[in-house]
C-alpha positions in Angstrom: 0.0 0.0 0.0 2.9 2.3 0.6 5.2 1.5 -2.3 6.5 5.1 -2.4 6.9 5.6 1.4 10.6 5.1 1.4 11.2 7.8 -1.2 8.8 10.1 0.5 10.6 9.7 3.8 14.0 10.4 2.1 12.5 13.7 1.0 11.1 14.3 4.5 14.5 13.7 6.0 16.2 16.1 3.6 13.5 18.7 4.5 14.0 18.1 8.2 17.8 18.4 7.9 17.3 21.7 6.2 15.1 22.9 9.0 17.7 22.0 11.6 20.5 23.7 9.7 18.6 26.9 9.1 17.0 26.9 12.5 13.7 27.7 11.0 10.4 25.8 11.5 7.9 25.7 8.7 4.5 24.2 8.1 3.8 24.0 11.9 6.7 21.6 12.5 7.5 22.0 16.2 11.1 21.8 17.3 12.6 21.5 20.7 16.2 22.5 21.4 17.5 20.2 24.1 20.6 22.4 24.7 18.4 25.3 25.7 17.7 25.9 29.4 13.9 26.0 29.3 12.4 27.4 32.5 10.6 25.2 35.0 7.0 26.0 35.4 4.7 24.9 38.2 1.4 23.6 36.8 -1.6 22.8 39.1 -3.0 19.6 37.6 -6.6 20.4 38.5 -6.4 23.6 36.5 -5.7 21.8 33.3 -7.5 18.5 33.9 -10.3 16.7 35.7 -9.1 14.1 38.2 -10.9 10.8 39.1 -9.6 8.5 41.8 -10.5 4.8 41.3 -9.9 1.9 43.6 -10.2 -1.5 41.9 -12.5 -3.2 44.4 -11.3 -6.6 45.6 -13.9 -7.7 48.1 -13.8 -10.9 46.2 -10.2 -12.3 46.5 -10.3 -13.4 42.9 -9.9 -9.7 42.0 -6.8 -9.1 44.1 -3.8 -8.9 41.8 -0.1 -8.3 41.5 0.4 -6.3 38.4 -1.2 -3.3 36.8 -3.5 -1.9 34.2 -2.9 -3.1 30.7 -5.8 -1.5 28.8 -8.5 1.2 29.4 -11.6 1.5 27.2 -14.7 3.7 27.4 -16.3 1.6 30.1 -13.7 -0.9 31.2 -10.3 -1.2 33.0 -8.3 -4.3 32.2 -5.7 -5.6 34.6 -3.2 -8.5 34.2 -2.3 -10.4 37.4 1.4 -11.4 37.1 1.0 -13.9 40.0 -1.9 -16.0 38.6 -1.7 -14.9 34.9 -5.4 -14.0 35.0 -6.9 -11.2 33.0 -9.3 -9.1 35.2 -12.0 -6.7 34.0 -13.4 -3.8 36.1 -15.9 -1.1 35.5 -14.6 2.5 35.3 -15.9 2.9 38.8 -13.6 0.0 39.9 -16.2 -2.7 40.3 -15.4 -6.3 39.2 -17.0 -7.4 35.9 -15.3 -10.6 34.8 -12.1 -12.5 34.8 -10.5 -15.5 33.0 -7.3 -17.5 33.0 -6.2 -19.4 29.9 -2.7 -20.0 31.0 -1.2 -23.2 29.5 0.6 -24.6 26.5 -2.3 -25.7 24.4 -3.2 -24.1 21.0 -5.9 -22.0 22.6 -3.8 -20.9 25.6 -1.1 -18.4 26.5 2.1 -19.1 28.6 1.9 -15.6 30.0 0.4 -12.6 28.3 3.1 -10.3 27.0 0.7 -7.8 25.5 -3.1 -7.4 25.9 -5.6 -5.2 24.0 -9.3 -5.1 24.6 -11.8 -4.1 21.9 -14.9 -3.3 23.9 -17.2 -2.9 20.9 -16.8 -6.5 19.8 -15.7 -7.9 23.2 -12.4 -9.1 21.7 -9.4 -9.6 24.0 -6.2 -9.8 21.9 -3.4 -11.6 23.7 0.2 -12.0 22.7 1.7 -15.0 24.5 5.4 -15.3 25.4 7.2 -17.7 23.2 5.1 -17.1 20.1 5.6 -13.8 18.3 3.7 -14.8 15.2 0.2 -15.5 16.7 -2.2 -13.3 18.6 -5.0 -15.2 20.4 -8.4 -13.6 20.6 -10.9 -14.3 23.5 -14.0 -12.8 24.9 -13.9 -11.0 28.3 -15.2 -14.2 29.9 -12.4 -16.3 28.4 -14.2 -17.9 25.5 -11.6 -18.7 22.7 -12.7 -17.0 19.5 -9.8 -17.2 16.9 -6.2 -16.5 16.3 -4.4 -14.0 14.1 -1.5 -15.6 12.2 1.0 -12.8 11.5 3.7 -12.8 8.8 6.5 -15.3 9.4 9.6 -13.9 11.2 7.7 -11.1 12.9 8.6 -10.0 16.4 5.7 -8.1 18.0 6.9 -5.5 20.5 4.2 -4.3 21.2 0.8 -3.7 19.5 -2.2 -1.4 20.1 -5.7 -1.0 18.7 -5.6 1.5 15.8 -9.3 1.5 14.8 -12.3 -0.8 14.7 -10.8 -2.9 12.0 -7.1 -3.0 12.7 -4.2 -3.4 15.1 -0.9 -1.4 14.8 2.2 -3.4 15.6 5.8 -2.3 16.2 7.8 -5.1 14.6 11.3 -5.5 16.1 12.3 -8.1 13.5 11.6 -6.8 10.1 15.2 -6.6 9.0 14.7 -9.5 6.5 13.1 -6.9 4.2 16.1 -4.6 4.3 19.3 -6.5 4.9 21.8 -7.9 2.5 23.8 -11.0 3.0 26.9 -9.0 3.7 25.4 -6.9 6.6 26.2 -7.7 10.1 23.3 -9.3 12.0 22.3 -6.7 14.6 18.8 -6.2 15.9 16.9 -4.0 13.5 15.4 -2.0 16.4 18.6 -0.1 16.7 18.6 1.0 13.0 15.1 1.9 12.1 11.5 1.3 13.2 9.2 -0.8 11.1 5.5 -0.8 11.8 2.7 -3.0 10.5 -1.1 -2.5 10.5 -3.0 -5.8 10.5 -6.6 -6.8 10.3 -8.3 -7.7 13.6 -10.3 -10.3 11.8 -7.5 -12.5 10.4 -4.1 -10.8 10.9 -3.7 -9.9 7.2 -1.2 -7.0 6.7 -3.0 -3.8 5.7 -0.1 -1.4 5.7 3.7 -1.4 6.3 5.4 1.8 7.5 9.1 2.3 7.7 10.8 5.3 9.1 14.1 6.6 7.8 17.2 6.2 10.0 20.7 7.3 10.7 22.0 3.9 12.1 22.6 5.2 15.6 22.7 2.6 18.3 21.0 3.4 21.6 23.1 0.7 23.2 26.5 0.1 24.7 28.2 -3.2 25.2 30.4 -2.0 28.0 27.6 -1.7 30.5 26.3 -5.2 30.9 28.5 -8.0 29.5 25.9 -10.7 30.3 23.1 -9.5 28.1 25.1 -7.6 25.6 24.4 -4.0 26.7 21.8 -1.6 27.9 19.1 -0.2 25.7 17.7 3.2 25.8 14.0 3.3 26.7 11.8 4.2 23.8 8.0 4.7 23.4 7.8 4.5 19.7 4.0 4.7 19.1 1.3 6.6 20.9 -2.3 6.9 19.8 -4.1 10.3 19.6 -7.2 11.7 18.1 -5.7 12.1 14.6 -4.0 8.7 14.4 -0.6 7.7 15.8 2.5 9.5 16.8 5.4 7.3 15.6 8.8 8.2 17.2 12.1 7.5 15.6 14.7 8.7 18.2 17.6 7.9 15.9 16.5 10.7 13.6 15.1 13.1 16.2 11.7 13.1 14.7 8.1 12.3 15.7 5.8 11.4 12.7 2.0 11.5 12.6 0.5 8.5 11.0 -3.0 9.7 10.2 -6.2 7.7 10.0 -6.1 7.9 6.2 -2.6 6.3 6.2 -0.6 9.4 5.4 2.6 10.1 7.2 4.0 13.5 8.1 6.7 14.9 10.5 5.2 16.9 13.4 7.9 17.3 16.1 11.7 17.4 15.8 14.7 17.7 18.1 17.9 19.7 17.8 20.8 19.3 17.9 20.7 16.1 15.9 21.6 12.9 17.8 24.3 12.0 15.4 26.0 15.4 16.1 26.0 15.1 19.9 28.9 13.8 22.0 26.6 13.5 25.0 23.5 12.0 23.3 20.1 13.2 24.3 17.2 11.5 22.4 13.5 12.3 22.3 11.1 9.6 23.6 8.0 10.5 21.6 5.3 13.0 22.5 1.8 13.0 23.8 -0.6 15.5 22.3 -3.8 16.1 24.3 -5.9 19.0 25.3 -4.1 22.3 24.9 -0.6 20.8 25.5 2.1 18.5 24.1 4.2 16.5 26.6 7.7 15.6 25.4 10.2 13.5 27.2 14.0 13.2 26.5 16.6 10.9 27.9 20.3 11.7 28.4 22.5 8.7 27.4 25.0 7.9 30.1 26.9 4.6 29.7 28.8 4.7 32.9 28.1 2.0 35.5 24.9 2.5 37.4 23.6 5.3 35.2 20.6 3.2 33.9 17.8 4.0 33.6 18.9 7.2 31.8 18.0 10.5 33.4 14.8 11.9 31.9 13.7 15.5 31.3 10.0 16.2 31.0 8.8 19.2 28.9 5.4 20.7 28.2 4.5 22.9 25.2 1.5 25.2 25.3 0.0 24.7 21.8 -1.8 28.1 22.0 1.3 30.2 22.8 4.1 27.9 21.6 5.8 28.2 25.0 8.0 25.3 26.0 8.9 24.7 29.7 10.0 21.9 32.0 7.2 20.3 34.0 6.6 20.6 37.7 3.1 19.1 38.1 1.4 19.7 41.5 -1.7 17.9 42.7 -3.5 19.8 45.5 -4.9 16.6 47.0 -1.4 15.1 47.6 0.9 17.6 49.3 4.6 17.2 48.5 4.1 14.8 45.6 5.3 15.8 42.2 4.1 14.2 38.9 5.4 14.1 35.4 3.5 13.5 32.2 5.6 11.3 30.1 4.6 9.3 27.0 4.9 6.1 29.1 2.4 7.5 31.6 -0.2 8.1 28.8 0.3 4.5 27.7 0.3 3.7 24.0 -3.4 4.3 23.8 -4.5 7.3 25.8 -7.9 8.0 24.2 -9.4 7.9 27.6 -6.7 9.9 29.4 -3.4 9.1 31.1 -3.4 7.5 34.6 -1.0 7.2 37.5 -0.9 4.2 39.9 -0.6 5.5 43.5 1.0 3.1 45.9 -1.4 2.4 48.8 1.3 2.0 51.4 2.7 5.4 50.4 -0.8 6.9 50.4 -1.4 5.5 53.9 1.8 7.2 55.2 0.8 10.4 53.5 -2.6 10.1 55.2 -1.1 9.7 58.6 1.1 12.8 58.0 -2.0 14.8 56.9 -0.7 15.3 53.4 -3.9 14.2 51.7 -7.1 16.1 51.1 -10.3 16.1 49.2 -11.7 12.9 47.5 -8.3 11.2 47.7 -8.1 11.5 51.4 -11.7 10.3 51.8 -10.9 7.2 49.6 -7.7 6.3 51.3 -9.3 6.5 54.7 -11.5 3.5 53.7 -8.7 1.2 52.5 -6.4 -1.3 54.1 -2.9 -1.5 52.7 -2.7 -5.3 53.6 -6.0 -6.2 51.9 -6.7 -3.7 49.1 -5.4 -2.9 45.6 -3.6 0.3 44.8 -5.4 3.5 43.8 -5.4 4.8 40.3 -5.7 8.4 39.3 -7.2 9.1 35.9 -6.6 12.4 34.2 -8.9 13.9 31.6 -7.6 17.1 30.1 -10.0 20.1 29.8 
């Protein structure tokens, strides 16, 4: 479907390079200069968003879990229990709805769920099992086996999200077979470029293939960890938004918008270029919601003990164009600072980002009189030895 995408992206790359060299931004392309000392600005969370606190009720012990949220839809919160490998479904108010466990090694079972997506409209639960990267199993929310999606041979799904009613969007970490020659050294393609595949939810047929241009920069260093071959920089390469998907290619300092019509265009860039930096700072995608864009960068430090890499969190006011470093304050939680990063939004933040608040920490804050409002009222009813953590959902105004 995208036979010309590679040529188009070469042109885009040339265009972006020109933008960097001339220090001029055209066609609404946003650029962040990571060498600039942007001011820190305190933002009161409740002034820019509506906050809802949710406790996932576990009066029934079957709904206690060790894990976290894996998917949020219009009416449902989906949790994966790492202890039992069960998939749990709660209402948006936190009440249990259903659960199932299909752990096993049979053809209709998962060893453990490495990625879960829930399509609430069709009650389809898409599960990628460890040990099998070419098949996605599909169940109902009560555990009824429906079908399996057989993906192209050689694919390595890492990870996938729901793109629309008909398709899933997959980050493929093993698409190098399409590009490599016999003389090229075998290195994981994830370090060189980012291939994405859009597949049908009905049968796994490939509907589109998207490949981002690269500069062959490794976010890896073999000196750090000899046992596993090095440390990788954290990257959030795809995030859903109202217009489609933000696809991030840190190696070329660019975030692209993949629109619902399948078109691809650069929307955010970073300067200086990664390839020109001695101390590499790379951009870890962007979340665009409400009146703001939330951008995260990582500073690559290979010395012993420096991983995870230090992060810097930026906000951009889309109305004024102002860029500043985040300092997010929640009035209900005195002394607690929050950062909006792409990871906090999850890959699919159509229904807003969320934070998991540790119940033991909340109880300590309650005793120290640091909580107020609805959060204080909720924590007062909970027992840290018997209840799940509290989630804070954020809906931007």
